[in-house]
C-alpha positions, -999 to +999 in steps of 0.1 A: +354+302+759+354+339+752+333+361+730+307+388+726+278+366+733+265+361+769+268+323+768+307+326+766+324+320+799+343+353+794+323+378+775+317+416+770+282+431+773+268+467+770+296+477+747+297+515+742+321+527+715+333+564+718+357+586+699+383+582+726+379+546+737+355+518+744+336+509+776+319+476+784+310+452+811+334+422+814+318+390+827+342+364+839+323+333+849+294+355+860+316+381+879+310+415+862+335+444+861+331+476+841+361+482+818+372+514+801+399+508+774+417+533+753+413+513+721+383+520+698+359+496+682+342+462+687+371+444+670+394+457+698+370+444+724+372+410+709+410+412+708+410+423+745+388+393+754+413+370+737+442+386+756+423+384+789+414+348+784+450+338+777+463+357+807+435+344+830+443+308+819+479+314+829+468+322+864+472+360+864+447+377+888+416+392+871+421+427+885+457+428+874+448+418+838+421+445+836+445+472+849+471+462+823+446+461+794+431+495+803+466+510+798+471+496+763+472+524+737+475+505+705+498+509+675+505+544+661+486+549+629+461+521+635+428+537+643+448+563+664+428+590+680+446+624+678+440+648+707+419+678+698+405+707+718+380+718+692+354+691+698+363+674+665+374+638+667+404+631+645+413+595+636+444+584+617+442+549+603+464+531+578+435+522+556+451+514+522+427+487+510+390+487+504+384+464+533+405+484+556+388+517+547+353+501+551+362+487+585+375+521+597+344+539+585+320+513+600+338+516+633+334+554+632+297+550+624+293+532+657+300+564+676+297+593+652+267+616+658+273+642+631+294+645+599+321+621+590+350+635+569+371+610+551+404+622+536+415+593+514+440+586+486+455+556+468+491+547+464+509+547+431+525+517+414+500+495+431+467+477+423+447+502+402+414+483+405+411+492+442+410+530+435+374+533+423+364+508+450+379+529+478+364+561+463+330+544+463+334+532+499+344+567+510+314+583+493+289+557+506+302+555+542+311+591+550+292+623+547+321+645+536+346+626+515+378+643+502+401+627+477+439+634+478+473+619+471+488+591+491+524+582+481+521+583+443+556+569+439+564+570+401+528+576+390+513+609+381+491+619+411+465+634+388+460+600+371+456+582+404+429+608+415+412+604+381+409+567+387+393+574+420+369+599+406+359+575+379+345+552+406+319+577+417+308+595+385+277+610+401+294+623+433+307+658+437+338+651+458+365+678+465+399+667+451+432+682+464+464+667+450+483+682+480+477+659+509+485+686+535+459+709+519+433+682+519+438+674+556+438+711+565+405+717+546+388+688+564+399+699+599+390+736+592+356+727+579+347+702+607+325+713+635+323+701+671+309+666+671+322+658+636+348+630+630+377+634+606+392+602+593+427+606+578+431+573+559+464+560+546+499+573+555+486+600+579 
């Protein structure tokens, strides 16, 4: 068995989520090894445990599996950490649904110590009901939400943004139709220790 609970034969303990990766103690039938992986978040720890268990069951040596898993960098645009020399953590994640955005922001909350900027938009010609939901999630789970366009397709970008704003009538959220401007505003305003989530198409 594998999992995050100590009674699993293969488990992870003392999980520490950081802006550039995740560290934890891997216990394999009682033998403990400290692991530092480049992927961020508890969900990635669980995925790593599954991969480790499959490889271990196939007879691959423990140290060889760990070395390989520590090199995994993940998929571009999926909770991707962007290098920054300013002390600001920038994360790009293809969060285009309410659940996806919530998961990304909750993962950031695991390691964020200061403000969380959330640059978010909704696609055009798609489910309009998710627009106010995503706006509400951004407002409730980040400290500095910013609404912007995200592939409007044939729809008027202003109408899409109006649908988002309607979901948070009491919030004063900056709105920039130009996505490049929205991202630039967030990164310029962010201070060392802050996290900027660029949600959607990047």
